[in-house]
C-alpha positions in Angstrom: 128.9 195.2 192.6 130.7 192.8 190.3 129.3 193.8 187.0 131.0 191.2 185.0 129.2 188.6 187.2 126.0 190.4 186.8 126.3 190.5 183.0 127.1 186.9 182.8 124.0 186.0 185.0 121.8 188.2 183.1 122.8 186.8 179.9 122.3 183.2 180.9 118.9 183.9 182.4 117.9 185.9 179.3 118.9 183.3 176.9 117.3 180.4 179.0 114.0 182.5 179.0 114.0 183.0 175.4 114.7 179.3 174.9 111.6 178.3 177.0 109.5 180.9 175.3 110.6 179.5 171.9 109.6 176.0 173.2 106.2 177.0 174.6 105.4 179.1 171.6 105.7 178.7 168.0 108.8 180.5 166.9 107.0 182.4 164.1 104.3 183.6 166.7 106.9 185.6 168.6 107.1 188.9 167.4 109.0 190.7 170.3 111.7 190.0 173.2 113.5 192.1 175.4 114.4 193.3 178.8 112.6 195.9 180.8 113.7 197.8 183.8 112.7 200.9 185.7 114.5 204.3 185.5 116.2 203.8 188.8 117.5 200.4 187.6 116.1 198.6 190.8 114.5 195.8 188.9 114.3 194.1 185.5 111.7 192.0 183.6 112.1 189.8 180.7 109.4 190.0 178.3 107.8 188.5 175.2 105.3 189.4 172.7 103.4 187.2 170.3 101.8 188.4 166.9 98.4 187.4 168.0 98.4 189.7 171.0 100.1 192.4 168.9 97.2 192.3 166.5 94.5 192.2 168.9 95.7 195.3 170.7 96.4 196.9 167.4 92.6 196.0 166.3 91.5 197.5 169.8 93.0 200.7 169.5 93.6 201.6 165.8 96.3 204.0 165.1 98.5 202.8 167.5 100.4 199.9 165.7 103.8 201.1 166.3 103.3 202.0 170.0 102.1 198.5 170.6 104.9 196.9 168.6 107.7 198.9 170.3 106.3 199.4 173.9 107.8 196.6 175.9 105.2 197.2 178.6 102.2 196.5 176.5 103.6 193.0 175.7 101.9 189.9 176.4 104.5 188.1 178.8 106.1 190.4 181.4 107.9 189.4 184.4 108.7 185.9 182.7 111.3 183.4 184.4 110.7 185.6 187.6 112.3 183.1 189.8 115.5 183.4 188.2 115.3 187.1 187.7 114.5 187.6 191.3 117.9 187.0 192.1 119.3 189.8 189.7 116.5 192.0 191.1 117.6 191.4 194.7 121.1 192.3 193.6 120.1 195.5 192.0 117.8 196.3 194.8 120.6 196.1 197.4 123.0 198.1 195.3 120.4 200.8 194.8 120.1 201.1 198.6 124.0 201.5 199.0 124.4 204.2 196.2 121.1 206.0 195.9 121.9 208.9 197.9 125.2 209.2 196.0 124.1 211.0 192.9 127.4 210.7 190.7 127.9 207.0 191.9 124.1 206.1 191.0 124.2 207.5 187.6 127.5 205.7 186.9 125.9 202.3 188.0 122.7 203.0 186.2 124.7 203.7 182.9 126.6 200.4 183.3 123.4 198.5 184.1 121.6 199.9 181.1 124.7 199.2 178.7 124.9 195.7 180.2 121.5 194.9 179.4 121.8 196.0 175.8 125.0 194.3 175.3 123.4 191.2 176.7 120.4 191.1 174.0 122.9 192.3 171.4 125.6 189.5 171.9 122.4 187.0 172.0 121.3 188.5 168.5 124.8 188.0 167.4 124.9 184.3 168.6 121.9 183.8 166.4 119.6 183.1 169.3 116.4 185.2 167.7 116.9 183.6 164.2 114.0 182.0 162.2 111.2 184.2 163.9 108.6 186.3 162.6 109.8 188.9 160.2 108.2 191.5 162.2 110.4 190.3 165.4 111.9 193.2 167.4 114.2 193.1 170.1 114.0 195.8 172.8 115.3 197.1 175.8 112.8 199.4 177.4 113.0 201.7 180.4 109.9 203.0 182.4 109.2 206.7 182.7 112.1 207.5 180.5 112.0 210.4 177.9 115.2 210.5 175.8 114.5 209.7 172.5 118.0 209.9 171.2 119.0 206.9 173.5 116.1 204.9 172.7 116.7 205.4 169.1 120.4 204.0 169.6 119.2 201.3 171.5 116.7 200.2 169.0 119.5 200.7 166.2 121.8 198.5 168.0 119.3 195.8 168.5 117.4 195.7 165.4 118.0 195.4 161.5 117.8 198.7 159.6 114.2 198.2 158.4 112.9 197.7 161.9 115.1 200.6 163.3 113.7 203.1 160.7 109.9 201.8 161.4 111.0 202.6 165.3 112.5 205.9 164.5 109.8 207.0 162.2 107.4 206.3 164.9 109.2 207.9 167.7 109.9 210.9 165.6 106.2 211.3 164.8 105.5 211.3 168.5 107.0 214.6 169.1 
């Protein structure tokens, strides 16, 4: 797999997807954006959340405010820009088929893909793509069925400001 090309494509698609979200929604309505994958990195999804959706979920299930804020799988728009992401997912699935029975090679591939996804979000943030949004805005990379809180904290810290990161950390630590 050509990881440089993969990263370039993921970044281009992620940026285009965010710009489409910002065009279709009011920027102040966007409170979350990110990439979501499964633990075997066979597919990715780009997700976006709105403040209205977040507040509705928080009202429905009181006491789960932080869960709904940070849990990308609960966000309003999942699998957006699916047509363009499908090409990336096909590449991920093909690579998975090639190496899934080679544990060491698979773990190296998985780590590389996870790092690429976080780097893409971090680079887009550094390019000021996510400026002028809701002050509660969070940037996330999520992994389904994943339970390494230290890695999750490190990712949240890389992608968010200190205040948002502390909210995430405090919430995650309280879940133990």
